[in-house]
BATORKE-681509 format. One record per residue (C-alpha): residue number from 1; x negated, y negated, z; residue in one letter. Coordinates in steps of 0.05 Angstrom, whole numbers. Each point is the difference from the previous one (the first is absolute). Layout:
BEGIN
[pagu NUM,[X,Y,Z],'a']
...
END
This chain:
BEGIN
[pagu 1,[-3962,-3537,3807],'m']
[pagu 2,[-3,55,58],'v']
[pagu 3,[55,39,-41],'f']
[pagu 4,[-43,-4,-65],'f']
[pagu 5,[-58,24,36],'v']
[pagu 6,[40,57,31],'i']
[pagu 7,[34,12,-69],'f']
[pagu 8,[-72,2,-32],'i']
[pagu 9,[-27,52,54],'l']
[pagu 10,[62,45,-9],'l']
[pagu 11,[-11,-1,-76],'l']
[pagu 12,[-69,25,12],'l']
[pagu 13,[24,52,43],'t']
[pagu 14,[48,21,-56],'i']
[pagu 15,[-55,5,-48],'f']
[pagu 16,[-40,42,52],'d']
[pagu 17,[60,41,13],'l']
[pagu 18,[-26,62,-41],'p']
[pagu 19,[-66,0,32],'f']
[pagu 20,[35,0,61],'l']
[pagu 21,[51,60,-17],'l']
[pagu 22,[-58,42,-30],'e']
[pagu 23,[-46,-2,60],'h']
[pagu 24,[47,27,58],'t']
[pagu 25,[-55,-14,57],'e']
[pagu 26,[32,-38,54],'k']
[pagu 27,[-64,-37,16],'k']
[pagu 28,[-4,-30,-65],'a']
[pagu 29,[76,-23,-5],'v']
[pagu 30,[-5,-29,71],'i']
[pagu 31,[-67,-36,-13],'a']
[pagu 32,[32,-35,-62],'y']
[pagu 33,[63,-15,33],'i']
[pagu 34,[-36,-30,57],'v']
[pagu 35,[-47,-43,-44],'l']
[pagu 36,[63,-23,-35],'i']
[pagu 37,[30,-23,62],'f']
[pagu 38,[-70,-35,18],'i']
[pagu 39,[6,-35,-67],'g']
[pagu 40,[68,-27,13],'i']
[pagu 41,[-13,-21,65],'a']
[pagu 42,[-68,-35,-19],'i']
[pagu 43,[38,-37,-64],'n']
[pagu 44,[53,-21,46],'y']
[pagu 45,[-48,-30,54],'i']
[pagu 46,[-36,-37,-57],'v']
[pagu 47,[64,-22,-36],'i']
[pagu 48,[31,-29,58],'q']
[pagu 49,[-70,-29,29],'d']
[pagu 50,[13,29,68],'i']
[pagu 51,[-65,-19,43],'p']
[pagu 52,[-33,68,18],'v']
[pagu 53,[-42,7,70],'t']
[pagu 54,[-73,6,-14],'s']
[pagu 55,[-24,73,18],'p']
[pagu 56,[-58,-30,39],'a']
[pagu 57,[50,-26,50],'v']
[pagu 58,[32,64,10],'l']
[pagu 59,[-63,37,5],'i']
[pagu 60,[-20,-49,54],'a']
[pagu 61,[60,8,37],'r']
[pagu 62,[-6,76,1],'v']
[pagu 63,[-74,-3,22],'v']
[pagu 64,[19,-45,52],'g']
[pagu 65,[49,37,30],'f']
[pagu 66,[-41,63,3],'i']
[pagu 67,[-54,-36,29],'l']
[pagu 68,[49,-36,50],'g']
[pagu 69,[-28,-71,-24],'e']
[pagu 70,[43,-61,-24],'d']
[pagu 71,[-32,-16,-63],'l']
[pagu 72,[50,-43,-25],'l']
END
């Protein structure tokens, strides 16, 4: 299943290749590549059913560290 998702994303990238070659702005190309990799990572996490830590827990730990408190 993971390979199928990667194949679809690569197919979409090939479909968008003329746009990427036409616009030579590095920022646009870098943003496109980053979004593709984020999409692959999110799809992998969903397909493999990997538990993801809630952002609220991480934020509470950072705030507790900054304030010098042990919140968790």
